[in-house]
C-alpha positions in Angstrom: 71.9 94.1 91.1 75.5 95.1 91.8 78.0 92.5 93.1 80.5 93.0 95.9 83.5 91.0 97.0 84.4 91.1 100.7 87.9 90.6 102.3 88.5 89.6 106.0 91.4 88.2 108.0 91.5 84.8 109.7 89.9 86.2 112.9 86.9 87.9 111.3 86.6 85.0 108.9 86.0 82.6 111.8 89.1 80.6 111.3 90.8 81.4 114.5 93.1 83.9 116.3 96.9 84.2 116.3 97.4 80.5 116.1 95.7 80.6 112.7 97.4 83.8 111.4 99.3 81.7 108.8 96.0 80.7 107.1 96.4 80.7 103.4 94.0 82.7 101.1 90.7 81.2 100.4 87.5 82.3 98.7 84.0 81.3 99.7 80.7 81.8 98.0 78.4 84.0 100.1 79.0 86.0 103.3 81.3 85.3 106.2 81.8 87.4 109.4 81.2 91.1 108.9 80.2 90.5 105.3 76.9 89.2 106.7 76.0 92.6 108.3 77.4 94.4 105.2 75.2 92.4 102.9 72.1 93.4 104.9 73.0 97.1 104.6 73.8 97.2 100.9 71.2 98.7 98.7 70.7 97.2 95.2 73.9 95.2 95.8 74.9 91.9 97.4 78.1 90.3 98.6 78.6 87.3 96.4 82.0 86.0 97.7 84.2 86.4 100.8 87.9 86.2 100.7 89.8 85.1 103.9 93.5 85.3 104.5 95.6 85.1 107.6 97.4 88.3 108.6 100.8 86.6 109.0 100.5 84.8 105.6 99.7 88.1 103.9 102.5 89.9 105.7 105.1 87.2 105.1 104.0 86.2 101.6 102.4 89.4 100.3 103.2 88.8 96.6 102.0 85.2 96.7 98.9 86.1 98.7 97.9 88.9 96.3 98.6 86.8 93.3 96.3 84.1 94.6 93.6 86.5 95.5 93.6 88.1 92.1 93.5 84.6 90.6 90.3 83.9 92.6 88.7 87.0 91.1 89.6 86.3 87.5 86.4 85.4 85.6 84.1 86.7 88.4 81.8 89.6 87.8 81.9 92.2 90.5 81.5 96.0 90.9 83.4 96.7 94.2 85.6 95.2 96.8 85.2 96.0 100.5 87.7 95.0 103.2 87.7 95.2 107.0 87.1 97.3 109.0 90.7 97.0 110.3 90.4 99.5 113.2 93.9 100.0 114.7 95.2 96.5 113.9 98.4 97.2 111.8 98.8 93.9 110.1 95.1 93.7 109.2 95.1 97.3 107.9 98.2 96.7 105.7 96.5 93.5 104.4 93.3 95.4 103.6 95.3 98.1 101.9 97.3 95.7 99.8 94.2 93.8 98.6 92.3 97.0 97.9 95.2 98.5 95.9 95.8 95.4 93.9 92.2 94.7 93.0 91.6 98.3 92.0 94.7 98.4 89.8 93.8 95.1 88.0 90.1 95.2 87.7 89.4 99.0 87.8 86.6 98.7 90.4 86.3 101.0 93.5 87.7 99.5 96.7 86.8 100.6 100.2 88.1 99.8 103.6 88.1 101.4 107.1 90.9 102.1 109.6 91.8 104.2 112.6 94.1 107.1 111.9 96.8 105.4 113.9 96.8 102.4 111.6 100.0 102.3 109.5 97.8 101.2 106.6 96.3 104.7 106.3 99.5 106.5 105.2 100.6 103.5 103.1 97.4 103.2 101.1 95.2 106.3 101.4 96.1 107.4 97.8 95.2 103.9 96.4 91.7 103.3 97.8 88.9 104.8 99.9 89.9 104.4 103.6 87.1 105.5 105.9 88.1 107.0 109.2 87.3 104.4 111.8 87.5 103.6 115.5 90.5 102.1 117.3 88.8 98.8 118.5 86.5 96.1 117.2 84.0 97.1 119.8 82.9 99.9 117.4 82.5 97.4 114.5 78.8 98.2 114.0 79.4 102.0 113.7 82.4 101.6 111.4 80.6 99.1 109.2 77.5 101.3 108.9 79.7 104.2 107.8 81.7 102.2 105.3 78.6 100.5 103.7 76.8 103.8 103.6 79.6 105.2 101.5 79.7 102.1 99.4 76.0 102.4 98.6 76.7 106.0 97.4 79.6 105.0 95.2 77.7 102.0 93.7 74.7 104.2 93.0 76.8 106.7 91.0 75.6 109.6 93.2 77.9 112.7 93.3 80.6 112.4 96.0 81.6 115.3 98.3 85.1 115.8 99.5 87.0 113.5 101.9 86.0 115.4 105.0 82.3 115.4 104.1 82.3 111.7 103.2 84.4 110.6 106.1 87.4 109.1 104.3 91.1 110.1 104.5 92.1 112.6 101.9 93.6 111.0 98.8 95.5 113.9 97.4 93.0 114.3 94.6 91.4 117.7 93.9 88.2 118.0 91.9 86.6 121.1 90.4 83.1 121.8 91.7 80.6 124.5 90.7 78.8 126.3 93.5 75.2 127.3 93.3 75.9 130.8 94.6 78.8 131.3 92.3 78.7 135.1 92.4 78.5 135.5 96.1 80.9 132.7 97.0 83.8 133.1 94.7 87.3 132.1 95.6 88.0 135.8 96.5 85.0 135.9 98.7 85.9 132.7 100.5 89.5 133.8 100.9 88.6 137.1 102.5 86.0 135.3 104.7 88.7 133.0 106.0 91.1 135.9 106.6 88.5 137.7 108.7 87.8 134.6 110.8 91.6 134.2 111.3 91.9 137.8 112.4 89.0 137.4 114.8 90.4 134.1 116.2 87.4 132.2 114.9 87.6 128.6 113.5 88.1 128.2 109.8 89.2 125.5 107.4 91.6 126.1 104.5 90.6 124.6 101.2 94.2 123.5 100.5 95.4 121.5 103.5 99.2 121.1 103.5 100.1 117.8 105.3 102.5 118.0 108.1 105.5 115.7 107.8 107.3 114.2 110.8 110.7 113.9 109.3 113.2 111.9 111.3 116.8 112.7 110.4 119.0 109.7 109.5 121.5 108.9 112.2 125.2 109.0 111.5 126.8 105.5 110.9 128.7 103.8 113.7 132.3 104.1 112.7 133.6 101.2 114.7 131.3 98.5 116.0 134.1 96.9 118.0 134.0 99.9 120.3 130.2 100.5 120.2 127.8 100.3 123.1 124.7 98.6 121.8 121.3 98.5 123.4 118.3 96.2 122.8 114.7 97.6 122.6 111.6 95.6 121.7 107.9 96.3 121.0 107.4 92.5 121.3 106.2 92.6 125.0 109.1 90.6 126.5 108.9 91.0 130.3 109.7 89.1 133.4 107.0 86.4 134.0 105.3 88.6 136.7 105.1 91.6 134.4 106.2 94.0 137.2 105.4 97.1 135.2 101.9 96.0 134.3 102.5 96.7 130.6 99.3 96.3 128.7 99.0 93.5 126.1 97.7 96.0 123.5 97.4 99.8 123.2 100.3 100.1 125.6 101.0 103.2 127.7 103.7 101.6 129.8 107.2 100.3 129.3 109.8 98.4 131.3 113.6 98.5 131.8 115.1 95.2 132.7 118.6 94.3 134.0 120.6 91.8 131.8 124.1 92.7 133.1 124.6 89.2 134.5 122.8 87.2 131.8 124.3 85.4 128.8 120.8 84.7 127.5 117.2 85.4 128.6 115.8 82.4 130.5 112.3 81.4 129.2 108.9 81.3 130.8 109.3 77.6 131.9 112.4 78.6 133.8 110.5 81.5 135.5 112.4 83.9 133.4 110.8 86.0 130.6 107.7 85.7 128.5 105.7 87.9 126.1 102.5 89.6 127.0 102.0 90.8 123.4 98.4 90.2 122.1 99.3 90.6 118.4 101.2 87.5 117.7 101.4 83.8 118.7 103.4 83.8 122.0 104.6 80.2 121.7 108.0 80.8 120.2 108.8 83.9 122.3 107.7 82.1 125.5 109.9 79.1 124.6 112.9 81.4 123.8 112.5 85.1 124.5 115.9 85.7 122.8 114.1 85.5 119.4 112.7 88.9 120.2 115.5 90.3 122.5 118.7 88.6 121.2 120.7 88.7 124.4 122.4 85.4 123.5 123.6 86.5 120.1 124.8 89.9 121.4 126.8 88.3 124.2 128.5 86.1 121.5 129.3 89.2 119.5 130.6 90.9 122.6 132.9 88.0 123.4 134.1 87.9 119.8 134.9 91.6 119.9 132.4 92.4 117.1 130.7 95.0 119.4 132.3 96.9 122.3 129.7 96.0 124.9 126.0 95.3 125.4 124.1 97.9 127.4 123.2 96.4 130.8 119.4 96.8 130.3 116.8 96.1 127.7 113.7 98.1 127.2 110.3 96.7 126.4 106.7 97.6 125.5 103.9 96.4 123.3 103.5 97.7 119.8 100.1 96.4 118.7 97.4 99.1 118.9 99.9 101.5 120.5 99.4 105.0 119.2 102.2 107.0 117.6 101.9 109.6 120.3 102.2 107.1 123.1 105.2 105.4 121.4 106.9 108.8 121.0 106.3 109.6 124.6 107.7 106.2 125.8 110.7 106.6 123.6 111.4 110.1 125.0 111.4 108.5 128.5 113.8 105.8 127.5 116.3 108.1 125.8 117.8 109.7 129.0 118.8 106.2 130.3 120.5 105.4 126.9 122.3 108.7 126.7 123.5 108.4 130.3 125.3 105.1 129.5 126.7 106.4 126.2 124.7 104.0 123.9 125.9 104.3 120.3 123.3 102.1 118.6 120.0 100.4 119.3 118.7 97.1 117.9 114.9 96.8 117.8 114.0 93.2 117.6 111.4 92.0 115.1 108.2 90.3 116.1 
């Protein structure tokens, strides 16, 4: 019987939520969380161990986390590693990708995970492992897991694999030669002419060599003199007035806010009926206690008084990044830009979360 290692984060490992996101890597014999359902669906294979690691620990200590996880696996016999599903959760997706890539490179076994197309882990790791195309929320766990384990069974059995579209994973940039049964009636010339006819008739067709579209953002010119620059603050950390007047969602945001800081030397905190975070993707304690850790109004005012910058733009702009799609983020940015241009903003600082 084949042996499988399973990787999950602190939430799906039953450790806790954001308050436990710094949980250090740990390996347990047997199944934990989604590994239980995966184990039931595996054919002629079983999950022998589950690895758990907090998303924050993996993100802040990636080299150490990966080193420890690879150390756990030294001496173990296994045929595959499965991670996730990670849905649209960016930190979890990147963690799954890092683990899959490292395990495949060191041990040579196939590694499989699942993410939504909007997860940044897809573009980062789709060439390093199999990433199944998944849903955007954990509510679809059962469906994503079934799809992922179905493919895992096929890989473990040694059955011939079809292309990425047919199998349901993101293309890896690898092209394989295949031999068609009707090789005389379905040559490359035949297929090419067939696609041309469909294109002329306006019928749907699929090219066999898909050229990825790249969204290239030009690098901005440097600010020549910061002492004369107008600097604005933007955050995806969900910093808002305590009543959240714009009703910005705590995840998968489609709204944003613009808040007046012209009379403030620092953002007052939640306890002072000032600002808080509504972000669902990180522990809010630090930002609620001092929202300037995400939107550094206090530091920028100090720079302004010292003459290091010309002035601070009188508003800051806020939304929530976790789960927010690239298309929605682009739309919100396009709505913010006219305000920034109107005030002659020269540079923007996007605070880290």
